[in-house]
PATINU-382455 format. One record per residue (C-alpha): residue number from 0; residue in three letters; z negated, y, x. Coordinates in pm, 1 decimal, always signed. Layout:
<nodes>
(NUM,"ALA",(Z,Y,X))
...
</nodes>
This chain:
<nodes>
(0,"UNK",(+5650.6,+6968.6,+2764.6))
(1,"UNK",(+5533.2,+6681.2,+2992.7))
(2,"UNK",(+5240.8,+6716.9,+3230.3))
(3,"UNK",(+5045.0,+6407.6,+3450.5))
(4,"UNK",(+4682.9,+6442.9,+3385.8))
(5,"UNK",(+4414.8,+6269.4,+3614.7))
(6,"UNK",(+4088.7,+6144.7,+3477.2))
(7,"UNK",(+3803.2,+6180.1,+3716.3))
(8,"UNK",(+3519.5,+6074.5,+3465.9))
(9,"UNK",(+3237.1,+6047.3,+3772.8))
(10,"UNK",(+2891.7,+5961.1,+3729.3))
(11,"UNK",(+2630.2,+5935.6,+3393.0))
(12,"UNK",(+2701.7,+6134.0,+3115.8))
(13,"UNK",(+3060.8,+6247.6,+3266.6))
(14,"UNK",(+3233.3,+5929.5,+3138.5))
(15,"UNK",(+3145.9,+5979.6,+2762.1))
(16,"UNK",(+3221.0,+6318.4,+2732.2))
(17,"UNK",(+3599.2,+6317.2,+2909.5))
(18,"UNK",(+3643.5,+6047.5,+2694.1))
(19,"UNK",(+3644.2,+6284.1,+2396.6))
(20,"UNK",(+3816.8,+6526.8,+2585.6))
(21,"UNK",(+4072.7,+6317.7,+2669.3))
(22,"UNK",(+4128.3,+6232.5,+2255.6))
(23,"UNK",(+4201.3,+6594.5,+2212.8))
(24,"UNK",(+4430.6,+6606.3,+2464.3))
(25,"UNK",(+4626.2,+6333.5,+2328.4))
(26,"UNK",(+4569.7,+6432.0,+1986.6))
(27,"UNK",(+4771.9,+6781.3,+2061.2))
(28,"UNK",(+5032.5,+6587.0,+2256.9))
(29,"UNK",(+5127.5,+6408.7,+1900.0))
(30,"UNK",(+5038.9,+6734.9,+1698.5))
(31,"UNK",(+5282.0,+6902.9,+1930.2))
(32,"UNK",(+5503.6,+6696.4,+2025.7))
(33,"UNK",(+5430.4,+6702.6,+2404.7))
(34,"UNK",(+5380.9,+6425.0,+2619.6))
(35,"UNK",(+5082.8,+6382.9,+2840.6))
(36,"UNK",(+5039.1,+6089.1,+3095.4))
(37,"UNK",(+4747.7,+5952.7,+3240.4))
(38,"UNK",(+4578.7,+5786.0,+3516.6))
(39,"UNK",(+4186.3,+5812.7,+3656.8))
(40,"UNK",(+4042.5,+5774.1,+3957.6))
(41,"UNK",(+3664.0,+5766.8,+4127.6))
(42,"UNK",(+3409.5,+6008.9,+4224.9))
(43,"UNK",(+3023.2,+6038.7,+4314.6))
(44,"UNK",(+2804.8,+5772.0,+4287.0))
(45,"UNK",(+3065.2,+5580.0,+4080.5))
(46,"UNK",(+3306.6,+5582.3,+4404.5))
(47,"UNK",(+3018.7,+5478.3,+4659.8))
(48,"UNK",(+2931.3,+5208.5,+4434.2))
(49,"UNK",(+3301.4,+5082.1,+4460.0))
(50,"UNK",(+3437.7,+5247.2,+4802.9))
(51,"UNK",(+3124.5,+5346.5,+5015.9))
(52,"UNK",(+3297.7,+5683.0,+5020.7))
(53,"UNK",(+3192.6,+5973.8,+4720.7))
(54,"UNK",(+3576.9,+6114.5,+4784.1))
(55,"UNK",(+3813.0,+5826.4,+4805.1))
(56,"UNK",(+4168.2,+5893.9,+4983.1))
(57,"UNK",(+4285.1,+5755.3,+4664.9))
(58,"UNK",(+4146.1,+6023.5,+4448.1))
(59,"UNK",(+4258.3,+6310.5,+4668.7))
(60,"UNK",(+4632.6,+6152.4,+4652.1))
(61,"UNK",(+4645.2,+6077.9,+4260.2))
(62,"UNK",(+4503.7,+6466.2,+4184.7))
(63,"UNK",(+4796.8,+6655.1,+4429.0))
(64,"UNK",(+5006.7,+6463.4,+4210.1))
(65,"UNK",(+4924.2,+6567.4,+3905.2))
(66,"UNK",(+4928.0,+6849.5,+3701.6))
(67,"UNK",(+4585.8,+6900.9,+3598.4))
(68,"UNK",(+4223.8,+6687.7,+3629.2))
(69,"UNK",(+3987.8,+6654.3,+3381.0))
(70,"UNK",(+3650.8,+6615.9,+3529.7))
(71,"UNK",(+3307.0,+6460.7,+3411.2))
(72,"UNK",(+3032.6,+6480.1,+3654.0))
(73,"UNK",(+2906.3,+6379.2,+4005.3))
(74,"UNK",(+2520.2,+6293.0,+4064.4))
(75,"UNK",(+2260.9,+5978.2,+4054.1))
(76,"UNK",(+1917.2,+6015.4,+4045.4))
(77,"UNK",(+1856.9,+5818.0,+4336.8))
(78,"UNK",(+2004.5,+6035.2,+4569.7))
(79,"UNK",(+1811.7,+6358.9,+4398.1))
(80,"UNK",(+1474.0,+6150.0,+4521.8))
(81,"UNK",(+1589.2,+6062.2,+4868.9))
(82,"UNK",(+1710.5,+6398.0,+5032.5))
(83,"UNK",(+1738.0,+6208.6,+5387.4))
(84,"UNK",(+2080.9,+5991.6,+5249.2))
(85,"UNK",(+2363.8,+6111.8,+5476.1))
(86,"UNK",(+2635.7,+6020.6,+5177.8))
(87,"UNK",(+2583.5,+6141.8,+4855.3))
(88,"UNK",(+2763.9,+6192.7,+4530.6))
(89,"UNK",(+2800.7,+6605.0,+4538.1))
(90,"UNK",(+2978.6,+6538.9,+4876.5))
(91,"UNK",(+3299.8,+6420.1,+4660.9))
(92,"UNK",(+3296.3,+6748.5,+4471.8))
(93,"UNK",(+3236.6,+6980.2,+4706.9))
(94,"UNK",(+3560.1,+6762.1,+4897.3))
(95,"UNK",(+3775.3,+6761.0,+4644.1))
(96,"UNK",(+3761.7,+7132.1,+4590.1))
(97,"UNK",(+3835.4,+7201.4,+4987.5))
(98,"UNK",(+4113.1,+6925.0,+4968.4))
(99,"UNK",(+4300.7,+7079.0,+4683.4))
(100,"UNK",(+4223.2,+7505.7,+4793.1))
(101,"UNK",(+4005.0,+7502.5,+4467.8))
(102,"UNK",(+3884.1,+7867.5,+4552.2))
(103,"UNK",(+3800.3,+8034.0,+4235.4))
(104,"UNK",(+3568.6,+7897.2,+3939.6))
(105,"UNK",(+3628.7,+8046.9,+3599.8))
(106,"UNK",(+3350.2,+8005.6,+3377.0))
(107,"UNK",(+3369.6,+8167.3,+2985.6))
(108,"UNK",(+3047.9,+8278.5,+2860.0))
(109,"UNK",(+3133.3,+8293.7,+2485.6))
(110,"UNK",(+2866.9,+8262.0,+2220.7))
(111,"UNK",(+2953.4,+8083.6,+1858.5))
(112,"UNK",(+2831.5,+8279.9,+1642.1))
(113,"UNK",(+2707.6,+7958.8,+1443.9))
(114,"UNK",(+2540.4,+7887.1,+1751.3))
(115,"UNK",(+2324.3,+8183.8,+1787.2))
(116,"UNK",(+1971.8,+7994.2,+1658.5))
(117,"UNK",(+2044.1,+7761.4,+1956.6))
(118,"UNK",(+1972.3,+8014.9,+2224.7))
(119,"UNK",(+1592.7,+8133.8,+2301.0))
(120,"UNK",(+1718.2,+8485.7,+2331.8))
(121,"UNK",(+1698.5,+8708.5,+2011.3))
(122,"UNK",(+2040.8,+8665.8,+1831.6))
(123,"UNK",(+2056.0,+9104.1,+1812.9))
(124,"UNK",(+2105.9,+9082.7,+2180.9))
(125,"UNK",(+2355.5,+8788.9,+2225.3))
(126,"UNK",(+2593.2,+8836.7,+1925.3))
(127,"UNK",(+2926.5,+8974.4,+2068.2))
(128,"UNK",(+2832.7,+8860.5,+2438.6))
(129,"UNK",(+3171.9,+8736.4,+2569.9))
(130,"UNK",(+3157.4,+8710.0,+2976.9))
(131,"UNK",(+3420.7,+8572.2,+3201.2))
(132,"UNK",(+3278.5,+8465.9,+3550.5))
(133,"UNK",(+3481.4,+8443.7,+3943.4))
(134,"UNK",(+3292.1,+8239.3,+4132.3))
(135,"UNK",(+3390.9,+8159.6,+4453.1))
(136,"UNK",(+3395.3,+7817.5,+4563.1))
(137,"UNK",(+3525.0,+7728.9,+4966.7))
(138,"UNK",(+3279.7,+7977.2,+5121.6))
(139,"UNK",(+2895.5,+8016.2,+5118.2))
(140,"UNK",(+2597.2,+7808.9,+5214.9))
(141,"UNK",(+2793.6,+7498.6,+5095.6))
(142,"UNK",(+3073.5,+7504.3,+5340.0))
(143,"UNK",(+2816.9,+7658.6,+5612.1))
(144,"UNK",(+2719.6,+7483.6,+5939.6))
(145,"UNK",(+2383.8,+7340.5,+5812.2))
(146,"UNK",(+2097.1,+7116.5,+6056.3))
(147,"UNK",(+1733.4,+7106.5,+6159.2))
(148,"UNK",(+1661.8,+7125.6,+6492.6))
(149,"UNK",(+1536.6,+6845.4,+6736.9))
(150,"UNK",(+1187.6,+6771.9,+6548.5))
(151,"UNK",(+1307.9,+6855.1,+6191.9))
(152,"UNK",(+1040.7,+7089.2,+6137.0))
(153,"UNK",(+1352.3,+7367.4,+6104.7))
(154,"UNK",(+1645.6,+7324.1,+5880.3))
(155,"UNK",(+1907.3,+7613.9,+5860.8))
(156,"UNK",(+2235.3,+7679.3,+5603.2))
(157,"UNK",(+2470.9,+7943.9,+5714.0))
(158,"UNK",(+2598.4,+8174.4,+5442.0))
(159,"UNK",(+2915.2,+8259.6,+5576.0))
(160,"UNK",(+3250.2,+8417.6,+5409.9))
(161,"UNK",(+3577.4,+8516.0,+5614.3))
(162,"UNK",(+3760.3,+8826.4,+5418.4))
(163,"UNK",(+4069.1,+8648.6,+5291.1))
(164,"UNK",(+3826.8,+8430.0,+5079.5))
(165,"UNK",(+3669.5,+8709.8,+4896.5))
(166,"UNK",(+4033.2,+8937.6,+4896.4))
(167,"UNK",(+4192.0,+8620.0,+4721.7))
(168,"UNK",(+3931.2,+8567.1,+4451.4))
(169,"UNK",(+3858.1,+8956.8,+4397.9))
(170,"UNK",(+4242.5,+8973.1,+4279.6))
(171,"UNK",(+4225.3,+8705.2,+4063.9))
(172,"UNK",(+3915.7,+8875.3,+3901.8))
(173,"UNK",(+4032.0,+9194.2,+3879.2))
(174,"UNK",(+4381.3,+9097.1,+3719.2))
(175,"UNK",(+4181.1,+8934.8,+3457.4))
(176,"UNK",(+3948.2,+9207.6,+3402.3))
(177,"UNK",(+4270.2,+9440.3,+3336.2))
(178,"UNK",(+4346.5,+9192.1,+3066.5))
(179,"UNK",(+4001.2,+9191.4,+2868.3))
(180,"UNK",(+3785.4,+9538.0,+2867.1))
(181,"UNK",(+3877.3,+9684.5,+3240.8))
(182,"UNK",(+3498.2,+9611.7,+3361.4))
(183,"UNK",(+3413.9,+9435.6,+3641.7))
(184,"UNK",(+3074.0,+9394.0,+3777.5))
(185,"UNK",(+3057.9,+9206.4,+4156.0))
(186,"UNK",(+2730.7,+9064.8,+4210.7))
(187,"UNK",(+2622.3,+9065.0,+4575.7))
(188,"UNK",(+2244.5,+9121.8,+4771.7))
(189,"UNK",(+2450.6,+9377.0,+4996.2))
(190,"UNK",(+2057.9,+9528.7,+5081.8))
(191,"UNK",(+1953.0,+9225.1,+5279.6))
(192,"UNK",(+2279.3,+9017.0,+5388.6))
(193,"UNK",(+2542.0,+9083.0,+5676.7))
(194,"UNK",(+2756.7,+8810.4,+5458.7))
(195,"UNK",(+2720.9,+9025.3,+5112.1))
(196,"UNK",(+2815.9,+9386.7,+5310.3))
(197,"UNK",(+3109.4,+9205.3,+5406.5))
(198,"UNK",(+3208.9,+9129.9,+5041.8))
(199,"UNK",(+3119.4,+9387.5,+4906.0))
(200,"UNK",(+3330.3,+9590.1,+5143.1))
(201,"UNK",(+3591.8,+9379.1,+5059.5))
(202,"UNK",(+3625.0,+9428.9,+4667.9))
(203,"UNK",(+3576.8,+9778.9,+4694.9))
(204,"UNK",(+3909.7,+9766.2,+4886.6))
(205,"UNK",(+4038.2,+9538.4,+4613.9))
(206,"UNK",(+3910.6,+9828.7,+4391.5))
(207,"UNK",(+4140.0,+10067.8,+4495.2))
(208,"UNK",(+4493.6,+9882.6,+4355.6))
(209,"UNK",(+4337.6,+9819.8,+4044.3))
(210,"UNK",(+4230.5,+10200.6,+3950.4))
(211,"UNK",(+4160.8,+10102.5,+3576.7))
(212,"UNK",(+3902.5,+9874.6,+3612.1))
(213,"UNK",(+3546.0,+10017.5,+3597.6))
(214,"UNK",(+3349.8,+9877.7,+3856.2))
(215,"UNK",(+2983.4,+9813.2,+3910.4))
(216,"UNK",(+2809.8,+9642.2,+4194.8))
(217,"UNK",(+2488.8,+9485.4,+4090.6))
(218,"UNK",(+2231.7,+9273.8,+4347.7))
(219,"UNK",(+2147.5,+8933.4,+4239.6))
(220,"UNK",(+1839.8,+8953.1,+4167.0))
(221,"UNK",(+1912.1,+9277.2,+3944.4))
(222,"UNK",(+2252.8,+9087.7,+3765.6))
(223,"UNK",(+1974.6,+8794.6,+3658.8))
(224,"UNK",(+1769.5,+9017.0,+3500.7))
(225,"UNK",(+2074.8,+9222.3,+3331.5))
(226,"UNK",(+2221.4,+8875.2,+3237.3))
(227,"UNK",(+1939.3,+8813.9,+3001.0))
(228,"UNK",(+1808.4,+9133.3,+2930.6))
(229,"UNK",(+2152.4,+9292.4,+2802.7))
(230,"UNK",(+2499.0,+9008.5,+2816.9))
(231,"UNK",(+2700.9,+9235.3,+2594.0))
(232,"UNK",(+2712.2,+9495.5,+2891.3))
(233,"UNK",(+2926.8,+9199.3,+3137.0))
(234,"UNK",(+3281.9,+9139.9,+3124.2))
(235,"UNK",(+3420.5,+8975.0,+3458.9))
(236,"UNK",(+3174.8,+8911.2,+3705.9))
(237,"UNK",(+3278.0,+8793.6,+4042.1))
(238,"UNK",(+3029.8,+8676.3,+4294.0))
(239,"UNK",(+2997.9,+8403.6,+4555.7))
(240,"UNK",(+2947.4,+8022.4,+4606.5))
(241,"UNK",(+2559.9,+8018.1,+4547.9))
(242,"UNK",(+2467.9,+8337.4,+4356.7))
(243,"UNK",(+2789.8,+8217.6,+4098.1))
(244,"UNK",(+2602.6,+7826.8,+4068.7))
(245,"UNK",(+2272.5,+7998.2,+3974.3))
(246,"UNK",(+2418.5,+8290.0,+3746.0))
(247,"UNK",(+2642.5,+8063.0,+3529.1))
(248,"UNK",(+2374.5,+7777.1,+3483.0))
(249,"UNK",(+2124.4,+8078.6,+3365.0))
(250,"UNK",(+2425.7,+8201.4,+3134.8))
(251,"UNK",(+2428.4,+7870.4,+2958.9))
(252,"UNK",(+2125.2,+7997.7,+2742.0))
(253,"UNK",(+2341.1,+8300.9,+2624.1))
(254,"UNK",(+2576.3,+8021.3,+2495.2))
(255,"UNK",(+2239.6,+7798.4,+2340.7))
(256,"UNK",(+2363.3,+7512.2,+2610.1))
(257,"UNK",(+2494.9,+7407.6,+2931.6))
(258,"UNK",(+2649.3,+7136.0,+2702.3))
(259,"UNK",(+2903.4,+7441.2,+2569.2))
(260,"UNK",(+2961.6,+7554.1,+2880.3))
(261,"UNK",(+3357.0,+7499.4,+3021.8))
(262,"UNK",(+3479.9,+7635.9,+3375.0))
(263,"UNK",(+3817.7,+7560.4,+3598.4))
(264,"UNK",(+3848.4,+7523.3,+3917.0))
(265,"UNK",(+4199.1,+7647.5,+4014.0))
(266,"UNK",(+4377.9,+7773.3,+4354.4))
(267,"UNK",(+4713.3,+7778.8,+4434.3))
(268,"UNK",(+4790.1,+7431.0,+4309.5))
(269,"UNK",(+4669.1,+7186.9,+4067.0))
(270,"UNK",(+4382.2,+7306.0,+3877.4))
(271,"UNK",(+4056.9,+7119.2,+3760.2))
(272,"UNK",(+3870.1,+7122.0,+3472.2))
(273,"UNK",(+3497.8,+7060.4,+3374.4))
(274,"UNK",(+3165.1,+7083.7,+3193.7))
(275,"UNK",(+2899.9,+7314.8,+3418.9))
(276,"UNK",(+2639.6,+7061.8,+3289.7))
(277,"UNK",(+2578.0,+6765.6,+3548.5))
(278,"UNK",(+2539.2,+6409.5,+3457.8))
(279,"UNK",(+2206.9,+6407.1,+3291.4))
(280,"UNK",(+2122.2,+6076.0,+3350.2))
(281,"UNK",(+1873.7,+6091.1,+3198.2))
(282,"UNK",(+2107.3,+6055.8,+2844.0))
(283,"UNK",(+2382.4,+5841.1,+2989.6))
(284,"UNK",(+2478.7,+5558.8,+2783.0))
(285,"UNK",(+2285.1,+5689.9,+2474.2))
(286,"UNK",(+2537.0,+5829.2,+2290.3))
(287,"UNK",(+2400.1,+6145.6,+2233.1))
(288,"UNK",(+2543.4,+6398.1,+2521.5))
(289,"UNK",(+2733.3,+6700.0,+2428.4))
(290,"UNK",(+3141.8,+6663.9,+2438.3))
(291,"UNK",(+3192.8,+7026.0,+2320.1))
(292,"UNK",(+3178.0,+7204.6,+2734.4))
(293,"UNK",(+3492.7,+6907.1,+2783.3))
(294,"UNK",(+3673.0,+7009.9,+2500.4))
(295,"UNK",(+3651.1,+7325.8,+2611.3))
(296,"UNK",(+3756.9,+7295.2,+2962.8))
(297,"UNK",(+4062.6,+7129.6,+2820.0))
(298,"UNK",(+4131.8,+7458.3,+2568.5))
(299,"UNK",(+4087.4,+7600.9,+2941.0))
(300,"UNK",(+4382.1,+7344.6,+3115.9))
(301,"UNK",(+4614.7,+7368.6,+2793.4))
(302,"UNK",(+4588.4,+7799.1,+2896.4))
(303,"UNK",(+4564.5,+7784.1,+3255.3))
(304,"UNK",(+4749.9,+7521.9,+3387.9))
(305,"UNK",(+4989.2,+7429.1,+3058.2))
(306,"UNK",(+5087.9,+7799.9,+2951.8))
(307,"UNK",(+4989.4,+7639.6,+2604.9))
(308,"UNK",(+4832.5,+7906.3,+2490.2))
(309,"UNK",(+4882.1,+7801.6,+2093.4))
(310,"UNK",(+4776.8,+7477.6,+2150.5))
(311,"UNK",(+4477.9,+7586.2,+2360.9))
(312,"UNK",(+4372.5,+7884.4,+2037.3))
(313,"UNK",(+4414.8,+7508.1,+1832.9))
(314,"UNK",(+4131.8,+7338.5,+2036.3))
(315,"UNK",(+3877.0,+7606.0,+1994.2))
(316,"UNK",(+3947.7,+7680.7,+1617.3))
(317,"UNK",(+3847.5,+7285.8,+1582.2))
(318,"UNK",(+3548.8,+7322.0,+1744.2))
(319,"UNK",(+3446.3,+7699.9,+1599.3))
(320,"UNK",(+3527.1,+7482.4,+1236.7))
(321,"UNK",(+3311.1,+7158.2,+1330.7))
(322,"UNK",(+3031.8,+7417.9,+1418.6))
(323,"UNK",(+3106.9,+7662.6,+1071.7))
(324,"UNK",(+3069.0,+7289.9,+903.3))
(325,"UNK",(+2749.7,+7267.3,+1018.2))
(326,"UNK",(+2736.6,+6966.9,+1286.5))
(327,"UNK",(+2560.6,+6968.8,+1591.6))
(328,"UNK",(+2487.3,+6734.6,+1869.2))
(329,"UNK",(+2101.4,+6756.4,+1932.2))
(330,"UNK",(+2102.3,+6989.3,+2235.3))
(331,"UNK",(+2270.6,+7263.7,+2017.8))
(332,"UNK",(+2067.1,+7189.0,+1667.7))
(333,"UNK",(+1794.7,+7402.5,+1535.8))
(334,"UNK",(+1501.5,+7400.7,+1288.0))
(335,"UNK",(+1803.6,+7485.6,+1023.8))
(336,"UNK",(+2002.5,+7164.4,+1123.4))
(337,"UNK",(+1981.5,+6918.1,+872.1))
(338,"UNK",(+1942.1,+6572.2,+983.6))
(339,"UNK",(+2279.4,+6415.9,+880.5))
(340,"UNK",(+2445.8,+6667.3,+1054.6))
(341,"UNK",(+2326.7,+6596.0,+1386.3))
(342,"UNK",(+2587.2,+6342.4,+1547.7))
(343,"UNK",(+2627.6,+6128.0,+1866.9))
(344,"UNK",(+2886.7,+6167.3,+2152.4))
(345,"UNK",(+3133.8,+5957.1,+1946.8))
(346,"UNK",(+3091.2,+6092.2,+1590.8))
(347,"UNK",(+3123.5,+6490.9,+1640.2))
(348,"UNK",(+3465.0,+6379.3,+1849.1))
(349,"UNK",(+3576.2,+6202.6,+1589.5))
(350,"UNK",(+3515.7,+6517.2,+1345.9))
(351,"UNK",(+3706.2,+6721.8,+1611.8))
(352,"UNK",(+3979.3,+6478.4,+1577.5))
(353,"UNK",(+3996.5,+6555.5,+1208.7))
(354,"UNK",(+3974.9,+6874.6,+1248.5))
(355,"UNK",(+4310.3,+6853.3,+1482.0))
(356,"UNK",(+4488.9,+6652.0,+1203.5))
</nodes>
């Protein structure tokens, strides 16, 4: 199989973790006789520094011509501390999602048994947790009208959704539920928000086409509590852009660390695969970042975009074997981890490649 992949490493630790993800892709291609070619593109702070634009046109052009995108992270502290900045790294990420029509963000939350001790949640509530989030990506407060009044003392962000936006991601979530435990939880705030009332209405309409799927509706505050109280009750979770952003970061504690969570942003064309963590400039360049989320994103790419299920399962098995052997990065180490088993970014990447030989 021949596939062309654009690597958009972005900012901070994005550079380090995507390097390991690319190494895994190269090894999989060699092992299974595929031909993967690569290109690179800029986004975020790196793109602003080079071009003045967080999303150069060249990046969009390269992405549209690719078969899949391996993405890192965007962000930089200088913008976090300057809320008045007009040009920001995050505009690049929002922009590429919109330019490529990436409306569905899939975030699997699956706990490796070896990491039960890495979470702050009691193991007896965690073991067996396996959740697939569907977060809508092109609507909500991120894309609604926003601004300040004349004296800039009042600000607003409009939470907005159209029926077609809700329907298309709901269909993807129901289709996924049919291949899993046939349970779907839709999360909204329909007791307060009109956009959530439309969300619930559309999800109920789509549900009629999937009578075998058990559907429940939860308000966002209740869902956030239940996610920690009883994560095993959830199978497929469907929600909007803002609520999905918050819930999936919360769910990182189920997996032990954000460094273990992969994601896929898909639409009707090319898919974008990235860890859910940010650019983490506090550890950038120190060689300690956990690359496993990027590697797990590679597994999603192989499965979803390329249909290479055996290759994807091979990557997952390699990660599992490295963890079973006791190797950890520092974010997923616990008191039982011996110091010689706590590895840096490149070293744990090398262990993964060795497992793939």
